[in-house]
C-alpha positions in Angstrom: 12.2 -50.6 -39.7 10.8 -54.1 -39.9 11.7 -54.7 -36.2 9.7 -51.7 -35.2 6.7 -53.0 -37.1 6.9 -56.4 -35.4 7.3 -54.8 -32.0 4.3 -52.5 -32.7 2.1 -55.5 -33.7 3.1 -57.5 -30.6 2.5 -54.5 -28.3 -0.9 -53.8 -29.9 -1.9 -57.5 -29.5 -0.9 -57.5 -25.8 -2.8 -54.3 -25.1 -5.8 -55.6 -27.0 -5.8 -58.8 -24.9 -5.6 -56.7 -21.7 -8.5 -54.6 -22.9 -10.6 -57.6 -23.7 -9.9 -59.1 -20.3 -11.0 -55.8 -18.6 -14.1 -55.5 -20.7 -15.4 -59.1 -20.4 -18.9 -59.0 -19.0 -21.4 -61.7 -18.0 -23.9 -62.3 -20.7 -27.1 -62.5 -18.6 -30.2 -64.3 -19.9 -33.8 -64.4 -18.8 -34.7 -67.6 -17.0 -36.7 -68.9 -20.0 -33.8 -68.1 -22.4 -31.3 -70.0 -20.2 -33.6 -73.0 -20.0 -34.1 -73.1 -23.8 -30.4 -72.6 -24.4 -29.6 -75.5 -22.0 -32.1 -77.7 -23.8 -30.5 -77.0 -27.2 -26.9 -77.1 -25.9 -26.7 -78.6 -22.4 -24.9 -76.4 -19.9 -25.5 -75.7 -16.2 -27.5 -72.6 -15.3 -26.4 -70.1 -12.6 -29.1 -67.9 -11.2 -28.4 -64.8 -9.3 -31.5 -64.2 -7.1 -31.5 -60.6 -6.0 -33.8 -57.7 -5.1 -33.5 -54.0 -6.1 -33.2 -52.9 -2.4 -30.5 -55.4 -1.4 -27.1 -53.6 -0.7 -25.1 -56.8 -0.9 -26.8 -57.7 -4.2 -25.5 -54.4 -5.6 -22.0 -55.2 -4.2 -22.1 -58.6 -5.9 -22.8 -56.9 -9.2 -20.1 -54.2 -8.7 -17.3 -56.3 -7.2 -17.9 -59.9 -8.1 -19.9 -60.2 -11.3 -18.0 -57.4 -12.9 -14.7 -59.1 -12.4 -13.4 -60.2 -15.8 -12.2 -63.6 -14.5 -15.5 -64.4 -12.9 -17.3 -63.2 -16.0 -15.2 -65.3 -18.3 -15.6 -68.5 -16.2 -19.4 -68.0 -15.8 -19.9 -67.3 -19.5 -17.9 -70.5 -20.4 -19.5 -72.9 -18.0 -23.0 -71.6 -17.3 -26.0 -69.9 -18.8 -26.3 -67.0 -16.3 -29.6 -65.6 -15.1 -30.4 -62.6 -13.0 -33.8 -63.2 -11.3 -35.3 -60.3 -9.3 -37.0 -62.2 -6.5 -39.8 -59.6 -6.5 -40.6 -59.7 -10.2 -44.2 -59.6 -11.3 -43.4 -61.6 -14.4 -45.1 -65.0 -15.1 -42.5 -67.7 -15.6 -43.1 -71.2 -16.9 -40.8 -74.0 -16.0 -41.1 -77.8 -16.0 -44.9 -77.6 -16.6 -45.5 -75.2 -13.8 -46.5 -71.5 -13.9 -44.8 -69.4 -11.3 -46.1 -65.9 -10.4 -45.7 -63.4 -7.6 -49.1 -63.4 -5.9 -48.0 -61.2 -3.0 -50.1 -58.1 -2.3 -47.5 -55.8 -0.6 -44.0 -54.7 -1.3 -41.2 -57.1 -1.1 -43.2 -60.2 -1.8 -41.1 -63.0 -3.3 -41.9 -64.6 -6.6 -43.0 -68.3 -6.4 -40.0 -69.4 -8.6 -37.5 -67.8 -6.3 -39.2 -69.4 -3.3 -39.1 -72.8 -5.0 -35.4 -72.4 -6.1 -34.4 -71.2 -2.6 -36.6 -73.9 -1.0 -38.2 -71.2 1.1 -34.9 -70.0 2.6 -35.2 -66.4 1.4 -31.8 -64.7 1.5 -30.4 -62.1 -0.9 -28.2 -62.4 -2.8 -28.3 -66.2 -3.4 -26.8 -68.1 -6.2 -28.7 -71.1 -7.5 -27.0 -73.8 -9.5 -29.0 -76.1 -11.9 -27.5 -79.0 -13.8 -27.8 -79.8 -17.5 -30.9 -81.9 -16.7 -32.5 -78.8 -15.3 -32.4 -80.2 -11.7 -31.6 -78.1 -8.7 -28.0 -78.7 -7.5 -27.8 -76.2 -4.6 -28.5 -72.7 -3.6 -25.8 -70.7 -1.9 -26.8 -67.6 0.1 -24.7 -64.5 0.7 -22.3 -62.1 -0.8 -19.1 -63.5 -2.2 -16.0 -61.8 -3.5 -14.3 -63.1 -6.7 -11.9 -65.1 -4.6 -14.8 -66.5 -2.5 -17.0 -67.5 -5.4 -14.2 -69.1 -7.4 -14.2 -72.5 -5.6 -18.0 -72.7 -5.8 -18.0 -71.9 -9.5 -15.2 -74.4 -10.2 -16.7 -77.1 -8.0 -19.9 -77.0 -9.9 -18.9 -75.7 -13.3 -16.1 -78.2 -13.8 -18.1 -81.1 -12.4 -15.9 -81.7 -9.3 -19.1 -82.2 -7.3 -19.7 -85.5 -9.2 -16.4 -87.0 -7.8 -16.0 -85.6 -4.3 -17.6 -83.8 -1.4 -17.5 -80.0 -1.1 -15.4 -80.4 2.1 -12.7 -82.5 0.4 -12.7 -80.2 -2.6 -12.2 -77.1 -0.4 -9.2 -78.7 1.4 -7.2 -79.0 -1.9 -8.5 -76.0 -3.7 -5.9 -73.5 -5.0 -7.6 -70.5 -6.6 -6.4 -68.7 -9.7 -8.6 -65.6 -9.7 -6.4 -62.6 -9.0 
């Protein structure tokens, strides 16, 4: 009888761990929240710059950002932000006020233009370090396996010791 109870507890724990892994989601923040959080407890910021009409942006959400391993890694190493490039919100950052002053549809917000350095492509992932400095912006759709080396290169500070090219040559992924 005692054996059955132990086995039951072990199986329940295994299933609970599996369920947690499947249900892990990215804890998205507003841009301002992420900046404030990073000032209080320094961590890099990952910004998903997207638009509502972008098909590849929707695929990133459905296939990449919903992956539990991607979500777990991003939540551990970054303050993640979703920034709609066409938002009409006013955003303050580093003493500047950013707005969307476009008249027509699909006009980009000044902050997304600044972060992408005018290279407007959706989706794009922007990485900012703990000092709130732009590290890089990476355009294009990425699967979980394709985004992993980028996340690890920046999130685990490999970029401080080696070039992206050298890092890629020796990278062995663990997602999936």
